C-alpha positions as CSV (number, residue, x, y, z in Angstrom):
1,X,110.4,-45.1,119.2
2,X,109.3,-41.9,117.6
3,X,111.5,-39.1,117.1
4,X,111.2,-37.1,120.2
5,X,110.1,-33.9,118.3
6,X,107.2,-35.7,116.3
7,X,104.5,-38.0,117.3
8,X,104.9,-41.7,116.6
9,X,104.6,-42.5,112.9
10,X,102.2,-45.4,113.6
11,X,99.5,-43.0,114.6
12,X,97.1,-42.3,111.6
13,X,96.6,-38.6,110.9
14,X,93.5,-36.9,109.8
15,X,95.3,-35.1,107.0
16,X,95.8,-38.6,105.4
17,X,92.1,-39.4,105.6
18,X,89.8,-39.5,102.6
19,X,87.0,-37.2,103.8
20,X,85.2,-36.0,100.7
21,X,81.5,-36.8,100.7
22,X,82.0,-38.8,103.9
23,X,80.1,-38.8,107.3
24,X,82.9,-38.3,109.9
25,X,82.3,-39.4,113.5
26,X,84.4,-37.0,115.7
27,X,85.0,-38.0,119.3
28,X,85.9,-34.8,121.3
29,X,86.4,-33.9,124.9
30,X,83.9,-31.1,125.3
31,X,83.4,-32.0,129.1
32,X,83.1,-28.2,130.1
33,X,79.7,-28.1,131.5
34,X,79.0,-27.9,135.3
35,X,75.5,-27.6,136.5
36,X,74.2,-26.9,133.1
37,X,76.7,-24.2,132.3
38,X,80.0,-23.8,130.4
39,X,82.7,-22.5,132.7
40,X,85.5,-22.3,130.3
41,X,85.1,-23.1,126.5
42,X,88.9,-23.8,125.8
43,X,88.4,-27.4,125.3
44,X,85.7,-26.7,122.7
45,X,87.7,-24.1,121.0
46,X,90.7,-26.4,120.8
47,X,88.8,-28.9,118.5
48,X,87.4,-26.2,116.0
49,X,90.4,-26.6,113.7
50,X,89.7,-30.3,113.2
51,X,85.9,-29.7,112.6
52,X,86.8,-26.9,110.2
53,X,89.3,-29.1,108.3
54,X,86.6,-31.9,108.0
55,X,84.0,-29.6,106.5
56,X,86.5,-27.8,104.3
57,X,87.5,-31.2,102.8
58,X,83.9,-32.3,102.1
59,X,83.2,-34.2,105.2
60,X,80.1,-33.9,107.2
61,X,80.5,-34.2,111.1
62,X,78.7,-36.1,113.7
63,X,80.1,-35.0,117.0
64,X,80.3,-37.0,120.3
65,X,81.6,-36.1,123.9
66,X,81.0,-37.1,127.4
67,X,79.8,-34.7,130.0
68,X,80.2,-35.3,133.9
69,X,79.5,-38.5,135.5
70,X,75.8,-39.5,135.0
71,X,76.4,-43.1,135.9
72,X,76.2,-43.7,139.6
73,X,78.2,-46.3,141.5
74,X,75.1,-48.5,141.4
75,X,75.3,-48.5,137.6
76,X,72.2,-46.4,137.2
77,X,72.4,-43.7,134.6
78,X,70.7,-40.3,135.4
79,X,69.8,-38.4,132.2
80,X,69.3,-34.6,133.3
81,X,69.8,-31.1,132.1
82,X,73.0,-30.9,134.3
83,X,74.9,-33.4,131.9
84,X,73.3,-32.4,128.7
85,X,75.3,-31.2,125.6
86,X,72.9,-28.5,124.9
87,X,74.9,-25.6,126.4
88,X,77.9,-27.0,124.2
89,X,75.7,-26.9,121.1
90,X,74.4,-23.5,121.7
91,X,77.9,-22.1,122.1
92,X,79.1,-23.9,119.0
93,X,76.1,-22.6,116.9
94,X,76.8,-19.0,118.1
95,X,80.6,-19.5,117.4
96,X,80.3,-21.2,113.9
97,X,77.0,-19.5,112.6
98,X,75.6,-22.9,111.7
99,X,72.9,-25.3,113.1
100,X,73.4,-28.7,114.9
101,X,70.8,-31.2,115.3
102,X,70.7,-33.1,118.7
103,X,68.8,-36.4,118.4
104,X,66.4,-37.1,120.9
105,X,66.4,-40.9,121.7
106,X,64.1,-42.9,124.1
107,X,65.6,-42.9,127.7
108,X,65.2,-45.7,130.2
109,X,64.8,-44.1,133.6
110,X,67.6,-46.5,135.1
111,X,69.7,-47.5,132.0
112,X,69.9,-44.3,130.0
113,X,69.7,-44.5,126.3
114,X,69.7,-48.0,125.2
115,X,69.8,-47.7,121.4
116,X,70.5,-45.3,118.6
117,X,67.3,-45.6,116.8
118,X,66.3,-44.9,113.2
119,X,65.1,-41.4,114.0
120,X,68.8,-40.3,113.5
121,X,68.4,-41.1,109.7
122,X,66.4,-38.0,109.2
123,X,69.2,-35.9,110.5
124,X,71.8,-37.7,108.6
125,X,69.7,-36.8,105.5
126,X,69.7,-33.2,106.6
127,X,73.5,-33.4,107.2
128,X,74.1,-34.8,103.7
129,X,72.1,-32.3,102.0
130,X,73.7,-29.4,104.0
131,X,70.5,-28.3,105.6
132,X,72.4,-28.5,108.9
133,X,76.0,-28.0,109.8
134,X,76.4,-31.0,112.0
135,X,74.9,-33.6,114.3
136,X,75.8,-33.4,117.9
137,X,74.9,-36.7,119.6
138,X,73.7,-36.8,123.3
139,X,76.2,-37.3,126.2
140,X,78.1,-40.4,125.4
141,X,77.8,-41.5,129.0
142,X,74.0,-41.4,128.8
143,X,74.3,-44.4,126.4
144,X,74.0,-47.6,128.3
145,X,76.9,-49.2,126.3
146,X,79.4,-46.5,126.6
147,X,81.0,-47.8,130.0
148,X,79.4,-51.2,130.0
149,X,81.1,-54.5,129.2
150,X,80.2,-57.3,126.8
151,X,77.2,-57.2,124.5
152,X,75.8,-53.7,125.4
153,X,79.1,-52.0,124.6
154,X,79.6,-54.0,121.5
155,X,76.3,-53.0,120.2
156,X,76.9,-49.2,120.8
157,X,80.1,-49.4,119.1
158,X,78.5,-51.1,116.1
159,X,75.7,-48.6,116.1
160,X,78.1,-45.5,116.3
161,X,80.1,-47.1,113.4
162,X,77.0,-47.5,111.5
163,X,76.3,-43.8,111.4
164,X,79.6,-42.8,109.7
165,X,82.3,-43.6,107.0
166,X,85.4,-42.4,109.1
167,X,86.1,-42.0,112.8
168,X,88.4,-39.2,114.2
169,X,89.5,-39.2,117.7
170,X,90.4,-35.6,119.1
171,X,89.6,-36.3,122.7
172,X,93.0,-36.4,124.3
173,X,91.3,-35.7,127.7
174,X,89.3,-39.0,127.4
175,X,92.1,-41.7,127.9
176,X,89.9,-44.3,129.3
177,X,89.0,-47.0,126.8
178,X,85.2,-46.7,126.3
179,X,82.9,-47.7,123.4
180,X,83.2,-44.2,121.8
181,X,87.0,-43.9,122.2
182,X,88.2,-47.5,121.7
183,X,85.8,-50.0,120.5
184,X,84.4,-48.1,117.5
185,X,88.0,-48.1,115.9
186,X,87.4,-51.7,115.0
187,X,84.8,-50.9,112.6
188,X,85.8,-47.7,110.8
189,X,89.0,-46.2,109.3
190,X,90.3,-44.1,112.3
191,X,92.4,-41.1,112.5
192,X,94.0,-38.7,115.2
193,X,92.5,-35.1,114.9
194,X,94.7,-32.0,115.0
195,X,94.2,-31.4,118.7
196,X,95.1,-35.0,119.5
197,X,98.3,-34.6,117.4
198,X,99.1,-31.4,119.1
199,X,98.7,-32.8,122.5
200,X,100.8,-35.9,121.8
201,X,103.5,-33.6,120.3
202,X,103.6,-31.3,123.2
203,X,103.9,-34.1,125.7
204,X,107.6,-34.3,124.7
205,X,108.2,-31.2,126.9
206,X,107.0,-33.2,129.9
207,X,108.4,-36.7,129.0
208,X,111.9,-35.3,127.8
209,X,112.1,-31.9,129.5
210,X,114.6,-29.2,129.4
211,X,116.1,-29.1,132.8
212,X,115.8,-28.1,135.7
213,X,112.3,-29.6,135.5
214,X,109.7,-28.5,138.0
215,X,106.2,-30.0,138.4
216,X,103.4,-28.6,140.5
217,X,100.8,-31.2,141.4
218,X,97.7,-31.0,143.7
219,X,94.5,-33.0,144.1
220,X,91.5,-33.6,146.4
221,X,92.6,-37.2,147.2
222,X,96.1,-38.8,147.8
223,X,95.3,-42.3,146.7
224,X,94.2,-41.4,143.0
225,X,97.7,-39.8,142.5
226,X,100.0,-42.3,144.0
227,X,100.9,-43.9,140.7
228,X,101.6,-40.7,138.7
229,X,103.2,-39.1,141.7
230,X,105.8,-41.8,141.9
231,X,106.7,-41.5,138.3
232,X,106.6,-37.6,138.4
233,X,109.0,-37.8,141.4
234,X,111.5,-39.9,139.4
235,X,111.4,-37.5,136.5
236,X,111.5,-34.1,138.1
237,X,114.4,-32.1,139.5
238,X,111.9,-30.4,142.0
239,X,108.3,-31.2,143.0
240,X,105.8,-28.7,144.5
241,X,102.7,-30.2,146.1
242,X,99.3,-28.6,146.8
243,X,95.8,-29.4,148.0
244,X,95.0,-32.6,150.0
245,X,98.1,-34.2,148.5
246,X,100.3,-31.6,150.2
247,X,98.4,-32.0,153.4
248,X,98.8,-35.7,153.5
249,X,102.5,-35.3,152.8
250,X,102.9,-32.9,155.6
251,X,101.0,-35.3,158.1
252,X,103.2,-38.2,157.1
253,X,106.4,-36.2,157.4
254,X,105.7,-34.2,160.6
255,X,103.4,-36.5,162.5
256,X,100.5,-34.0,162.6
257,X,96.8,-34.6,161.9
258,X,94.8,-32.3,159.5
259,X,91.0,-32.4,159.1
260,X,90.0,-34.1,155.9
261,X,93.0,-36.2,155.4
262,X,92.5,-40.0,155.7
263,X,94.6,-42.2,157.8
264,X,95.2,-44.6,155.1
265,X,96.4,-41.9,152.8
266,X,99.0,-40.8,155.4
267,X,100.2,-44.2,155.6
268,X,100.5,-44.5,151.8
269,X,102.4,-41.2,151.8
270,X,105.2,-42.4,154.1
271,X,106.9,-44.1,151.1
272,X,107.1,-40.6,149.5
273,X,108.5,-39.1,152.7
274,X,111.1,-41.8,153.0
275,X,112.1,-41.3,149.3
276,X,112.4,-37.6,149.8
277,X,114.7,-37.8,152.8
278,X,117.4,-38.9,150.4
279,X,116.5,-37.1,147.2
280,X,115.1,-33.9,148.7
281,X,113.1,-33.0,145.6
282,X,110.0,-31.7,147.3
283,X,109.9,-28.0,147.9
284,X,107.9,-27.1,150.9
285,X,105.6,-24.2,150.8
286,X,106.2,-22.8,154.4
287,X,102.8,-21.0,155.2
288,X,99.5,-22.6,155.0
289,X,95.9,-21.2,155.7
290,X,93.9,-23.3,158.3
291,X,90.1,-23.0,158.4
292,X,87.7,-24.4,160.9
293,X,85.0,-24.7,158.3
294,X,84.8,-25.7,154.6
295,X,81.9,-23.6,153.4
296,X,83.4,-20.0,153.6
297,X,86.0,-17.7,154.5
298,X,84.7,-16.4,157.9
299,X,86.7,-13.8,159.9
300,X,87.9,-15.5,163.0
301,X,87.5,-18.9,161.6
302,X,90.8,-19.1,159.6
303,X,94.4,-18.4,160.2
304,X,97.9,-18.9,158.9
305,X,100.1,-21.7,160.1
306,X,103.9,-22.1,159.7
307,X,105.4,-25.5,158.9
308,X,108.4,-24.7,161.2
309,X,106.0,-24.5,164.2
310,X,104.4,-28.0,163.7
311,X,104.8,-30.3,166.6
312,X,104.4,-34.1,166.4
313,X,100.8,-35.2,167.4
314,X,99.2,-31.7,166.8
315,X,95.8,-31.6,165.4
316,X,94.6,-28.9,162.9
317,X,91.6,-28.0,161.2
318,X,91.2,-27.8,157.3
319,X,94.3,-26.6,155.4
320,X,92.4,-24.8,152.5
321,X,95.3,-22.9,150.8
322,X,98.9,-22.1,150.6
323,X,99.6,-18.5,151.8
324,X,100.9,-16.3,149.0
325,X,103.9,-15.4,150.8
326,X,105.2,-19.1,150.5
327,X,106.1,-18.4,147.0
328,X,108.4,-15.6,148.0
329,X,110.2,-17.8,150.4
330,X,113.9,-18.5,150.1
331,X,114.2,-21.8,148.1
332,X,110.7,-21.6,146.6
333,X,111.0,-18.4,144.4
334,X,114.6,-19.6,143.2
335,X,113.3,-23.2,142.2
336,X,110.5,-21.7,140.1
337,X,112.6,-18.9,138.5
338,X,115.5,-21.2,137.7
339,X,113.3,-23.9,136.1
340,X,113.5,-24.5,132.2
341,X,110.3,-26.7,132.2
342,X,107.4,-26.3,134.5
343,X,104.4,-28.6,134.5
344,X,101.3,-27.5,136.5
345,X,98.3,-29.8,137.3
346,X,97.2,-28.0,140.3
347,X,94.7,-25.7,142.1
348,X,96.4,-24.8,145.4
349,X,93.2,-23.7,147.4
350,X,89.7,-24.7,148.1
351,X,88.1,-22.4,145.7
352,X,86.1,-20.1,145.6
353,X,86.9,-18.7,149.0
354,X,90.5,-19.6,149.3
355,X,92.1,-18.6,146.0
356,X,95.2,-16.6,146.9
357,X,97.7,-19.4,146.7
358,X,96.7,-20.3,143.1
359,X,96.7,-16.7,142.0
360,X,100.3,-16.3,143.4
361,X,101.6,-19.5,141.9
362,X,100.4,-18.5,138.4
363,X,102.0,-15.0,138.7
364,X,105.2,-16.4,140.2
365,X,105.4,-19.0,137.2
366,X,104.7,-16.2,134.7
367,X,107.8,-14.3,135.9
368,X,110.0,-17.0,134.6
369,X,110.2,-15.9,131.0
370,X,112.5,-18.6,129.6
371,X,110.8,-21.9,130.8
372,X,108.4,-24.0,128.8
373,X,105.2,-23.7,130.9
374,X,102.8,-26.6,130.5
375,X,99.4,-26.4,132.2
376,X,97.1,-29.4,132.3
377,X,93.5,-30.1,133.6
378,X,90.2,-28.4,133.3
379,X,90.0,-27.3,136.9
380,X,93.5,-25.8,136.7
381,X,92.8,-23.9,133.5
382,X,89.4,-22.6,134.8
383,X,90.9,-21.4,138.0
384,X,93.8,-19.7,136.1
385,X,91.2,-18.0,133.9
386,X,88.9,-16.9,136.8
387,X,91.8,-15.6,139.1
388,X,94.0,-13.9,136.5
389,X,91.9,-13.3,133.3
390,X,94.4,-10.8,131.9
391,X,97.4,-13.2,132.4
392,X,95.4,-16.1,131.1
393,X,94.6,-14.2,127.9
394,X,98.3,-13.1,127.5
395,X,99.4,-16.7,128.1
396,X,97.3,-18.0,125.3
397,X,99.3,-16.1,122.9
398,X,102.6,-16.8,124.4
399,X,104.7,-19.6,122.8
400,X,106.2,-20.4,126.1
401,X,102.9,-21.5,127.4
402,X,100.9,-24.7,126.5
403,X,97.5,-25.6,127.8
404,X,96.7,-29.4,127.8
405,X,93.1,-30.2,127.4
406,X,93.5,-33.3,129.8
407,X,95.4,-33.0,132.9
408,X,94.5,-36.6,133.9
409,X,95.8,-37.8,130.6
410,X,99.2,-36.1,131.0
411,X,99.5,-37.7,134.4
412,X,98.7,-41.1,133.0
413,X,101.2,-40.7,130.1
414,X,103.8,-39.7,132.7
415,X,103.0,-42.8,134.8
416,X,103.5,-45.0,131.8
417,X,106.4,-42.9,130.5
418,X,104.7,-42.6,127.1
419,X,101.4,-41.5,125.6
420,X,101.5,-44.5,123.2
421,X,100.4,-46.9,125.8
422,X,97.1,-45.1,126.3
423,X,94.4,-47.5,125.0
424,X,92.6,-45.1,122.7
425,X,95.9,-44.1,121.0
426,X,96.7,-47.7,120.8
427,X,93.5,-48.4,119.1
428,X,94.3,-45.7,116.5
429,X,97.8,-47.2,115.9
430,X,96.2,-50.8,115.5
431,X,93.7,-49.4,113.1
432,X,96.2,-47.4,110.9
433,X,93.3,-45.8,109.1
434,X,91.9,-49.1,108.0
435,X,89.3,-51.6,109.1
436,X,89.2,-55.4,109.1
437,X,86.9,-55.2,106.1
438,X,89.6,-53.4,104.0
């Protein structure tokens, strides 16, 4: 077991890698593009220290990230501008005052990019001779082998490894074992980048928290959060729920029905209700905003509802936000103000029209000046920045705040009670900076 203030010594660190004159494949989580636009560059900026260190020590970077979900349920991969890395590359070129080459590989209309062809050798030649600052590969999920199984995946891992001398994983937010986060470590000396190290280190505040420990968790679907929720529930002193997760809990507890909440999710939430009857950890936010429609905040179509007025069997429209006054209610404000660790993976309302609950949550948490405040997840950070830009900027420079780049990864680590079971991290530890050829 690692010292609780450090990361596990089995994790190979970039600072121990030989980078001089080496081509370095860097897997990042720059998944910040929606509909062809960058909404918040925080996850890009968080990796710049690693990229700078590579170049400073004589390495030449080839960068790879996933963007969105171009692979459909039928397995078909759609290559389009909406999931292109081009907005990321343009941002980085402006930020770093350098040029990145983006290889243009042949695309199969159904299977995406099937091969890394030899055209990349021209770019690697330019990279070695410093005619370009780096190579930024196309969206990793455009490659047929990235999320495949068997031979296709193995081929992509080998082709990626064939581009470089060293592999650096700085993609904390990409915890799933894909070709570019997991398999490639079998063929290259592999190391954790500085962002990965920082995230692993800061997880101690969530996994071994100062108490009282309060978590705020929301989500669009209950069933995807059952595993993490049950572990979070065991770990916290108090739990605040939001979004569809909270609506589902209320349906299960009070016997009401809310539009958009699935019956099977209500049944699944009964376990949490039974658990909480004894432990009483869930802090109920007493006033919600009900809307008749999802696509706007239309006068006369929304209203406030109080939990104390619920009657079993009642049917409601969509609960799309928590009313701001909920956070001033007795028992709620005190829980937040007395916390010593707060973890937030939550947007309370259905944005952009229902945002007041999220805004009030962030301001209430900020009033607690002694707690360690840990935020996780792209949507959580984006809404924080959109709703309270001044507070967001101040928080960035506040040692009491930490912003994780992957909320889902934090939840997975909580579910497993350690980040050292996450498969890409296990792959780094198994590699120890070496390859089977060493």
